[in-house]
N, C-alpha and C positions, 0 to 999 in steps of 0.2 A: 465199288468205291472200298478204299482202303481203310481198316478200322482207323488206323490213326485220322484220316479225313474225318470218316464219322463221329468220332469223339471229339475232335476238335470243335465242329460244327455244333454237338450237343453240347459241349462246355462254355462255349460263344454265349448262345439263346439262354443258357442257365445264369449267367452272369449278368445278362443283360437284365434278365426278368429279377434277379436278387437285386440287383442296385437299382433297379425301377427305373430303367434307359428308358426313355420317349422315342419307340423305334418302330417300324411295321416292314414286314419284307413284302418286297414290291409283286414279285411274280415267281413261278416254278416253286412255291412254297410247298407242293403236294409233292416234289421230287427231293427234299432236300438229302434226303440218306442215300439217293442213287444219282449224287450231282454229276450232270453232265455238261454245266455251265458256269458262269459267274453268279454269286450272290449279290443279288441289288437291293438294297435297303435305305427307306426312308429314314432320316434321324433330325430329331430337333435338338442340338444342344453343342457343347464346346467337343472339337476333334480331339482333344487332348484326354480326355476320359475314355474315347474309344482307344487310344493308342496305348493308354496305361493297361485296360481290359485285355487288349489282343497279344501285348507284350506279355503278361502274365501266363496267357493261355500258352503262346508260343515256347515259352520255358518248360511249361507241364508236360506238354505232350512232343517235346523233344527235337521240334522243328532246326533244320539248321541255320535258317533266317525269316526273317520279318521285316517286309520291306514297304517302305510308305510310298507312292508314286503321286507327285504332283504335278505330272503333264496335264490333267484335266481339271484343276483347282488354281494352279498359280497363274495371277493377273486374271482371271475369271469372275463374273460377278456372282453374287451371293447364290442368286435363282439358278446357277447354271454349275456352280463347282459341283465336282464329284471327287470325293476323296477315294483313294484305291489303294487297298492294301493286300500283300501277296504274302502267304505262308508258304514258304519254299522248302524242299528236302532235297539237296543238290545230289545226295547218293541214287536216293529213288526215283527221282524226279518226282516224289508227289507234288503237289501243287493245289492252292485254295487261290481265288482271288474274290476280294469281297469289297464292293463299290457302295457307299454312302453318299445320298443324293438328300439335297434341300426340298426338291418339291419333281414332279413328273411334267415335262413342258411337251406341247405342239407349238413348232416353230420358235417365237419367243415369249411364247405364253404360258403361262401355269395352268395345266391340264387337271391337276389334282394337287391340292396343297395341303400337307401333311401339316402344319402349325396351325390351322384354323378347323380341321378335323378330329372329330372324337368317333368318327366310325370304324375300328378297330376290331378284329375277329382274331379267335386264336385257332389252332390248329391243335388235333389231337395229341401231339408232340407239347403243346404247349408254349408256340411260336405266334408271335403275334404278326398281321397279315392285314393288308388293305382288303377291305370286301372283293370278293372273288368277281361281281359284276363291274367294276372299276377295272380291275387286273384285266378282266377278259376282253372288255370294251377296248382297253388300249392296244390290244393283241392287234386288231386290225390298221394300227398307224404302223406297228412293228412290221406286219406283212408286206405292207404297201412301202416301205424301205428297202427289202429285200430283193436281190437281182434273181428274176424268174427266170433267167436261161440257166443259171448257176444250179446244175443238179445236187449240190451237197445242201440248198435250202429246201428241199423238195418237203422233209420231214417237218421243219419248221412251219413252213407255208402250210401243212397239214395240219399241224397242231393248235397253230393260231386260228384257222377256219373253224375247226371243229369247236373249239372253247368258245369264241364270238356265237356261234349259230346254237352252242348248249344254252346261252343265256335269254330268260323270258323277255319278250320283246318290251314289254313295260319295265323292264329292271334294267334296260340297257343304261350306261351311264351318257347322259346327255350334258350337250353345253349350253343349251337354250339359245341358239345362233338361228340363223336365217335359213330356212329350207331345210332344216335337221332332219322331219320326218320323212320327207321325199329323197333324201342322201341315205339315210338309215334302210328304208323299205329298197332303194336301187344295190346297195351294198349286200344287203340279205340275198336279193336275189341272183345277183352276180358269183357269190360265193357259192349258193348250193349250183350253178352251172357251171363252177370251176372256172369262170371269165375272169382270172386274177389282172388281166391287163385293164379292162373295164375297171377292175376294183381298185387299181393303182390310179386311176385316171380321176375317178370321183374321190378317192381319198386325197386327192392335191387339192381340189374345189372344198372339200371341206376343211382343209386345213386353213386355205384363204380365208374360207368363211368365217372360222374361230378366230382367226387374227383379225381381221375387219372387225369383228363384233366386239373383240376383247379393247380394242384402240377406241372405237367409239365411244365405249363405255368407260375407258380409263385414258383419255387423251395425254394426260400429262408423264404415261409409263412409254410413249412413243420412243423415247430416245434408246430405248432398251433393243428395239429392231439393230439400231447402227453400232450397239454395244455386242451383238451377236453376231454381226459381220466381223467385227474385230476379233472375235472370241473363234471364227471359224479360221481368220488368218494365223490365229497362234495356232491351233490343232493341226491345221494341215501344213503349214510352212515353219514354224520356230519352235513349236512343242510337239511334235509327233510321237507316236506311241509306240511306233516300231522299233524293233532291235536290229542291229546290222552287224554282223560277224566278217570276220576273212577267214577260209580256208583252203588249205593245199590240199588238192586231188590227184596224185599222182600214178594211182593205177588201179585198175577193176577193182580189186580188195578192199581196196583204200576207202573207195566210192561205196560199195555195198554197206561198208562199216559207217559212214557220215551219213550218207542216205538212212539207214537203219536209226542213227542217233536222231534226225533231224525229223523223222516219223512219229520216232518215241516222243518226243517233244509235242506235238501235236496230239496223239494220242493220250498224252497226261494232261492235256488242256494247259501247257505252260504257253503256246502259241496257238492263234487259230490256225495260221496256215503259212507257209514260207515259200520262198520263191529265189531263183538267181538273179542278180543284179542286171544280167545281160539280158534277161527275159523281160524286163519291164523298162519302159519308156518314161519320160518325164511326168507324164499324168498318171500313169498307171502306178508309179512310187508314190506321189502324192496321197491318192486314195486308197493305196495299200497299207499306208502308214496310217490310217486313221484308226486301224483296230490294233490288237496285240500279235505282231505279226513277224515275223523273221525274214530281212535279206541277206542274202548269202552272196559274198565276193570271192573271188578266185584269189591266194596269193602265193608267190612262192617259198614263202617261210613256210618251214615244217610245223606240223602238228597232228600229224595221224595217231598220235596216242590218244585214247578215248579220254581219261580224265584231263588232258589238255584241252581237249576240245571242250569239255563241259567248263573247266574252269574261264576259256575265251568265250563261250557263252555269256557264263554267269556276269563276269566282269561288264561286257557290254549290256547285259540286262538291267544291270544295277547303275548304269551312268546315268547320271540327273537324277536319281532315286536317293532318297534317305532309310540307310539301314538303321531300324530301329532297335531290332536284336539279332544277335549272333553267338551260337553255342561255340563257335571258335572262342570269342573271346570270354564268354563265360568258363570255360577249359582252362584259357591262359589266366586268367584271375585266380584259379584253384591252383594252380602251381606257382 
């Protein structure tokens, strides 16, 4: 990880602590100095305060842009909103994504509600986190959501498995739902056997029981179930997360350059993955659009210049997003 990314992350949490921001890092807090994914943070407060802090840090650390993505908050209920920020350096493709959540959820129900919890821990770097037993227990739900056939997920599956199994059984975070002890025992057995297909099946059952138990205890919140269906419609059809660009590929040399650029975007975590539009059917495009992926379309328009391709990507990436800070505007103001 670059010094720029490392310092930016350090500055963010120093500011949060100095200003007594009510936050807690959700997961992967052990590896923030070797960032390989997004930073997920529980936050209880006005998002305008976060914008001001991140804008200040973007200026101090000479980022090209700070971008606010509304695709997972616009028209979503408060329990489901995710406020997403991107630090972006277009020249070297340095990139950080930070997500702010109101709560952890299972289906439409709150799994861990930060607003009513004071069980906050500190890492050796003085970063506030949720307790490990909650974070590591939640990993089994993340594991169950992964495609077992995709080899790219093998590292994540192993990591989530090992973290969950490292918890003392008495400290596993329980939801006090039906047959929970039986379910947990079987999850442990199947994980030790490496039988992830059965883990996924029993986790689906576990989620359903958590859902039923929650709505039995909170019948007036049942309308959230229908709200969540509406939110999934927004996410997959009307507010997709994916970026789409048009590129001309005239020859093998140009193809190599473009592929190198696209793979570099992936390597730098600017995108999770990229695919040509022609290789995706209608349903594949919908599910591919649920993540920060890139769909590439071919065009007859010339764009073989690397800087031009960068600009084409950046313009598409910023579509339907708010540009909070731009170093170009700062330099223009100086002139």
